C-alpha positions in Angstrom: 84.3 121.4 97.4 84.3 123.1 93.6 82.1 121.9 90.9 84.1 121.7 87.4 81.7 123.8 84.8 83.4 123.4 81.8 86.6 121.2 80.3 89.0 122.9 78.4 91.9 121.7 76.2 95.4 122.3 77.7 97.6 123.7 74.9 101.1 121.8 76.5 102.1 118.8 75.4 101.8 115.9 77.7 104.9 115.2 80.2 104.7 111.2 80.4 103.5 109.0 82.7 103.4 109.2 86.5 105.5 106.8 88.8 102.2 105.5 90.8 98.8 103.8 90.1 95.7 104.2 92.1 92.4 103.3 92.3 89.5 105.7 91.1 85.9 105.7 92.6 82.7 107.2 91.2 79.4 108.7 92.6 76.5 110.3 91.3 74.3 112.8 93.4 72.6 116.0 93.8 74.5 119.3 94.9 72.2 122.5 95.1 69.9 120.4 92.8 72.1 120.1 90.3 73.3 116.4 89.1 76.7 115.7 89.6 79.2 113.3 88.9 82.1 112.9 91.7 85.5 111.0 90.7 88.1 110.4 93.6 91.1 108.8 93.0 92.7 106.6 96.8 95.9 106.6 98.0 98.4 104.1 96.2 99.4 101.2 98.5 102.5 102.6 99.5 100.9 105.8 100.8 100.5 106.3 104.8 96.6 105.7 104.7 96.0 103.9 101.7 92.4 103.7 101.1 91.7 107.5 102.1 90.6 109.7 99.0 93.1 112.0 98.0 91.6 114.1 95.4 88.1 114.4 94.4 86.1 115.8 90.6 82.6 117.0 90.7 81.7 117.7 87.7 78.4 119.4 86.5 76.1 118.2 83.8 77.5 120.4 81.2 80.9 119.6 82.4 80.5 115.7 82.5 79.0 116.3 78.7 81.8 118.0 77.6 84.3 115.3 79.3 82.2 112.6 77.6 83.0 114.1 74.0 86.6 114.6 74.9 86.3 110.9 75.7 84.8 110.1 72.2 87.4 112.3 70.5 89.9 111.3 72.0 89.8 107.4 72.8 87.3 107.0 69.7 84.2 105.9 72.3 81.1 106.2 70.2 
């Protein structure tokens, strides 16, 4: 499992909305002594195994801070 250590803006234009919606769940913990945040998405209701985690992203502390800053900037969170 890879740990995200940097969050950067993509220069390409956003292509549009994906056709399905899913639930994401998060957990926190320690990995090799570093605090991490893991966000996992779970299969859509029409998937063969709907409640199985399909993708996970693990953020180290610095990347989580960068994500927080992006959310604040893009969505106006304080």
